[in-house]
GUGUNU-176468 format. One record per residue (C-alpha): residue in one letter; x, y, z. Coordinates in steps of 0.02 Angstrom, whole numbers, plus 50000, padded with zeros to 5 digits. Layout:
BEGIN
AXYZ/...
This chain:
BEGIN
X538445186851225/X539185199951110/X538425213451220/X539435207251368/X541025206551265/X540725224351205/X540385229951384/X541985221551443/X542975230751307/X542195247251359/X542625243951541/X544425240351494/X544545256351393/X543695266651528/X542795283251509/X543505300651498/X542175309151603/X541485305751776/X539705304951709/X540245292551575/X541135281951706/X539595282051818/X538495276751673/X539705262951625/X539755256851805/X537855256351808/X537845246151647/X539115234151723/X538055231851879/X536505228651774/X537435215951666/X538085207051821/X536335206351891/X535685198451731/X537105185851727/X536835181151910/X534985178451876/X535415167551726/X536645157251830/X535315154651964/X534045149451832/X535285137051756/X535685129851927/X533835126851960/X533625118851789/X535145107751818/X534465102451987/X532765098551911/X533565088351771/X534645078851895/X533095074551996/X532185069051838/X533685058451788/X533765050251959/X531905046551954/X532085038351784/X533575028051842/X532545021851989/X530975018851885/X531445016151702/X529665010751659/X529115028851688/X530155034251537/X528775029951415/
C-alpha cells in the first residue's frame, strides 16, 4: 500500500520534464490496472463466500 501512497505523492508533486511526466503517467496507469484487477478478484471472492454462506444457511449439516 505504501507504494500507492508514494505514487500518489509523486503525482501531486508532478515532474519537471516531459519524459518524467510520461514515465509517471505510465506508472499511474500500471498501478490503476493492478488495483482494478485486485478489486475484481475481491469481488469474485466475495461472491463465492456469499454463495458458500447461503449454502450453509440452507444446509447447516454440510458445515461439518
